[in-house]
C-alpha positions as CSV (number, residue, x, y, z in Angstrom):
1,M,6.9,36.8,12.2
2,K,3.5,37.9,13.5
3,R,0.3,36.5,11.9
4,D,-0.9,39.8,10.4
5,M,2.4,40.2,8.6
6,L,2.3,36.6,7.4
7,R,-1.2,37.3,5.9
8,R,0.1,40.4,4.2
9,F,3.0,38.5,2.7
10,S,0.6,35.8,1.6
11,Y,-1.5,38.4,0.0
12,I,1.5,39.9,-1.8
13,E,2.5,36.6,-3.2
14,S,-1.1,35.8,-4.2
15,C,-1.3,39.1,-6.2
16,L,2.2,38.6,-7.7
17,Y,1.5,35.0,-8.8
18,W,-2.1,35.1,-9.7
19,G,-3.1,38.7,-10.1
20,G,-0.2,40.1,-12.3
21,G,1.2,42.3,-9.6
22,I,0.5,44.6,-6.6
23,T,0.4,48.2,-5.6
24,A,0.8,49.8,-2.1
25,T,-2.6,51.3,-2.6
26,Q,-4.1,47.8,-3.3
27,L,-2.5,46.3,-0.3
28,G,-3.5,49.2,2.0
29,Q,-7.3,49.0,0.9
30,T,-7.3,45.2,1.4
31,F,-5.9,45.3,5.0
32,D,-7.2,48.8,5.9
33,I,-3.8,50.2,6.6
34,A,-2.2,53.5,5.6
35,R,-0.5,53.5,2.2
36,Q,2.8,54.4,3.9
37,N,2.5,51.1,6.0
38,A,1.6,49.2,3.0
39,Q,4.7,50.5,1.1
40,A,6.8,49.5,4.2
41,T,5.2,46.0,4.1
42,I,6.0,45.6,0.4
43,E,9.6,46.8,1.0
44,R,10.0,44.3,3.9
45,Y,8.8,41.5,1.7
46,R,11.4,42.6,-1.0
47,Q,14.1,42.5,1.6
48,Q,13.3,39.0,2.7
49,N,12.8,37.8,-0.9
50,P,15.1,39.9,-3.0
51,E,14.8,37.7,-6.1
52,S,11.1,37.4,-6.2
53,M,9.7,40.9,-7.1
54,V,10.5,43.7,-9.5
55,Y,9.0,47.1,-10.0
56,N,7.4,47.8,-13.4
57,P,7.5,51.7,-13.9
58,S,5.2,51.5,-16.9
59,S,2.4,49.7,-15.0
60,K,3.4,51.3,-11.6
61,R,3.1,47.8,-10.0
62,H,5.3,45.4,-8.3
63,E,5.4,42.3,-10.4
64,A,6.7,38.8,-10.0
65,S,10.3,38.2,-11.3
66,E,11.2,35.4,-13.6
67,S,12.8,33.6,-10.6
68,F,9.8,34.1,-8.3
69,V,9.1,31.2,-6.0
70,P,6.4,31.8,-3.4
71,Q,7.2,31.1,0.2
72,H,3.7,31.5,1.8
73,I,1.1,30.3,-0.7
74,N,0.4,27.1,-2.7
75,Q,1.0,27.4,-6.4
76,E,-1.5,24.6,-7.4
77,A,-4.3,26.1,-9.5
78,R,-7.0,24.0,-7.7
79,Q,-5.9,25.3,-4.3
80,Y,-6.2,28.9,-5.5
81,L,-9.6,28.4,-7.0
82,N,-10.6,26.6,-3.8
83,Y,-9.4,29.6,-1.9
84,L,-11.5,32.0,-4.0
85,R,-14.5,29.8,-3.5
86,G,-13.8,29.6,0.3
87,N,-13.3,33.4,0.5
88,S,-16.8,33.8,-1.2
89,L,-18.3,31.4,1.4
90,C,-16.6,33.2,4.3
91,S,-18.0,36.5,3.2
92,R,-21.4,35.1,4.0
93,F,-20.2,34.7,7.7
94,W,-18.1,37.7,8.2
95,E,-16.3,40.5,6.4
96,D,-12.8,39.4,5.6
97,E,-10.1,40.7,3.3
98,E,-11.0,40.3,-0.4
99,W,-7.9,38.6,-1.6
100,G,-8.9,37.4,-5.0
101,H,-10.9,40.2,-6.5
102,L,-12.6,37.6,-8.6
103,P,-16.0,36.5,-7.3
104,V,-16.8,32.8,-7.5
105,V,-20.6,32.0,-8.0
106,D,-21.1,28.9,-5.9
107,V,-24.2,27.0,-7.2
108,E,-23.7,24.3,-4.7
109,A,-24.2,26.8,-1.8
110,V,-27.9,27.2,-3.1
111,Y,-28.6,23.6,-1.9
112,R,-29.3,24.1,1.8
113,P,-30.7,21.3,4.0
114,Y,-32.1,22.7,7.2
115,L,-29.7,23.0,10.1
116,D,-30.7,23.9,13.7
117,K,-28.2,26.4,15.0
118,A,-28.7,25.3,18.7
119,I,-28.0,21.7,17.8
120,V,-25.0,22.6,15.6
121,R,-23.6,24.9,18.4
122,L,-23.9,22.0,20.9
123,V,-22.2,19.5,18.5
124,V,-19.3,21.9,17.7
125,S,-18.9,22.6,21.4
126,A,-18.9,18.9,22.2
127,I,-16.2,18.2,19.7
128,H,-14.0,21.0,21.1
129,K,-14.6,20.0,24.7
130,Q,-14.5,16.2,24.1
131,Q,-18.0,15.7,25.5
132,T,-20.6,13.0,24.7
133,L,-24.1,13.7,23.4
134,Q,-27.6,12.2,23.7
135,L,-29.4,12.5,20.4
136,Y,-32.9,12.0,19.1
137,Y,-32.0,11.1,15.5
138,H,-33.9,10.2,12.3
139,S,-32.4,7.6,10.0
140,K,-33.8,6.4,6.8
141,A,-33.5,2.7,7.8
142,L,-34.8,2.9,11.3
143,G,-36.8,6.2,11.6
144,H,-36.5,8.0,14.9
145,E,-34.1,6.6,17.5
146,H,-32.2,7.6,20.6
147,L,-28.4,7.5,20.3
148,T,-25.5,8.3,22.6
149,I,-22.4,9.5,20.8
150,A,-18.9,10.8,21.2
151,P,-18.6,13.3,18.3
152,N,-15.1,13.6,16.6
153,H,-15.2,15.2,13.1
154,L,-17.4,17.2,10.8
155,V,-17.5,16.0,7.1
156,Y,-19.0,17.7,4.1
157,A,-20.2,15.1,1.6
158,D,-23.2,14.7,-0.8
159,R,-23.8,18.5,-0.5
160,R,-24.6,18.3,3.2
161,Y,-22.8,18.2,6.6
162,H,-22.1,15.0,8.4
163,L,-20.9,14.1,11.8
164,R,-18.3,11.3,12.4
165,A,-18.9,9.9,15.9
166,Y,-18.6,6.9,18.1
167,C,-22.0,5.4,18.9
168,Y,-22.3,3.6,22.3
169,Q,-25.4,1.6,21.2
170,Q,-23.7,0.2,18.1
171,N,-20.2,0.1,19.7
172,R,-18.7,1.5,16.5
173,F,-18.0,4.7,14.7
174,I,-20.8,5.9,12.5
175,D,-21.7,8.8,10.2
176,L,-24.7,11.0,11.0
177,V,-26.4,13.6,8.9
178,L,-26.4,16.9,10.9
179,S,-29.8,18.0,9.6
180,R,-31.4,14.7,10.8
181,I,-30.5,15.4,14.5
182,L,-33.8,16.4,15.9
183,E,-32.8,16.9,19.5
184,A,-29.5,16.9,21.3
185,D,-28.3,17.2,24.9
186,L,-25.1,16.5,26.8
187,A,-24.5,12.9,28.0
188,F,-22.2,11.6,30.7
189,E,-20.4,8.7,29.1
190,D,-16.6,8.8,28.7
191,W,-15.7,10.4,25.4
192,V,-14.1,8.2,22.7
193,S,-11.3,9.6,20.6
194,S,-11.0,9.1,16.8
195,A,-7.6,7.6,17.6
196,E,-9.7,4.4,18.0
197,D,-11.4,4.9,14.6
198,E,-9.6,2.5,12.3
199,A,-11.6,3.4,9.3
200,W,-10.9,7.2,9.8
201,N,-7.1,6.7,10.3
202,E,-6.6,4.2,7.4
203,H,-6.0,5.7,4.1
204,I,-6.8,3.7,0.9
205,E,-6.5,4.2,-2.9
206,L,-9.6,4.2,-5.0
207,R,-9.2,3.8,-8.8
208,F,-11.9,4.7,-11.4
209,T,-12.0,4.6,-15.2
210,P,-14.5,6.2,-17.6
211,N,-17.5,3.9,-18.2
212,P,-16.9,2.0,-21.5
213,A,-20.6,2.4,-22.3
214,L,-20.3,6.1,-22.7
215,P,-20.0,7.7,-26.1
216,E,-16.4,8.0,-27.2
217,A,-16.5,11.8,-27.4
218,L,-17.6,11.9,-23.7
219,K,-14.9,9.4,-22.7
220,Q,-12.2,11.6,-24.3
221,T,-13.7,14.6,-22.6
222,L,-13.3,12.9,-19.2
223,L,-9.8,11.9,-20.0
224,L,-9.0,15.5,-20.9
225,D,-10.7,17.1,-17.9
226,F,-8.6,15.0,-15.5
227,R,-5.5,14.4,-17.6
228,L,-5.6,10.7,-16.8
229,E,-2.7,8.4,-17.2
230,D,-3.7,5.0,-18.6
231,N,-7.3,5.9,-18.4
232,I,-7.2,5.6,-14.5
233,Y,-8.4,8.3,-12.0
234,T,-6.7,7.5,-8.7
235,L,-7.9,9.1,-5.4
236,H,-6.2,8.7,-2.0
237,V,-8.8,9.0,0.8
238,R,-9.7,8.0,4.3
239,K,-11.5,4.6,4.3
240,A,-14.3,6.1,6.4
241,L,-15.1,8.3,3.4
242,Q,-15.0,5.5,0.7
243,F,-18.9,5.2,0.6
244,Y,-19.4,8.8,-0.2
245,I,-16.8,8.9,-2.9
246,E,-17.8,5.7,-4.6
247,R,-21.5,6.8,-4.5
248,Q,-20.7,10.2,-6.1
249,M,-18.3,8.8,-8.7
250,T,-20.7,6.0,-9.8
251,Q,-24.1,7.8,-9.7
252,P,-25.9,8.0,-13.0
253,D,-25.2,11.0,-15.3
254,W,-28.3,13.0,-15.8
255,Q,-28.0,13.1,-19.6
256,H,-26.9,9.6,-20.3
257,Q,-28.5,7.8,-17.4
258,I,-25.5,5.7,-16.7
259,P,-22.5,6.3,-14.4
260,L,-19.6,8.3,-15.9
261,W,-17.2,6.3,-14.0
262,Q,-16.7,2.7,-12.8
263,S,-14.3,1.1,-10.4
264,A,-11.1,0.1,-12.0
């Protein structure tokens, strides 16, 4: 099946499962196709998934049947909401299909450390082409320094973008904050793959529990928010990201001035 048809099928399932149903007009407007083509797409979906969809004449919509099981989308609520948020962010970059019809106001997107587009372009290109870079970088500990790196992965943590890379001066893999790269140029060392990054490839389990010093009502709220079993919140993460997660989980709450969580 071609990619455009897969996207239409995914959209149909998104509307059936999360939106209460779909019409040919709705599908046509979303993908900018004629209503006749949209109706043919819906019929094709019905033929491939005959038990998944029924037509409701009173609402004039195709709706999910009681036996509906999606084949192209994730049923998890978090993934759907993440998609809505991601779609909202994508709309700032290019015009794309508005799948959700539910705008998500992203407060975190207001926080915007400066990013030099020329530097980001060079970093992204170096990751794709497996090239090394010479950086003039500012670190909180050492101030300005010259680094030679082999960039591997982009990471979003602490409301900013980071770069996971091998550093030739330190002979190890490190994390760099993209906004702190002041200058960048191509270097000529042999590129080092993240296959050698043990911390990136190792997955660990982090366990947290509500801080016992919190008011009882707040502890119960945390337990309800995360539906915790035995008061334990378990996360499975890359070891390389452990620092960011532990720092976020254990930072002081703005109201109570103590961490909401502690390591279990």
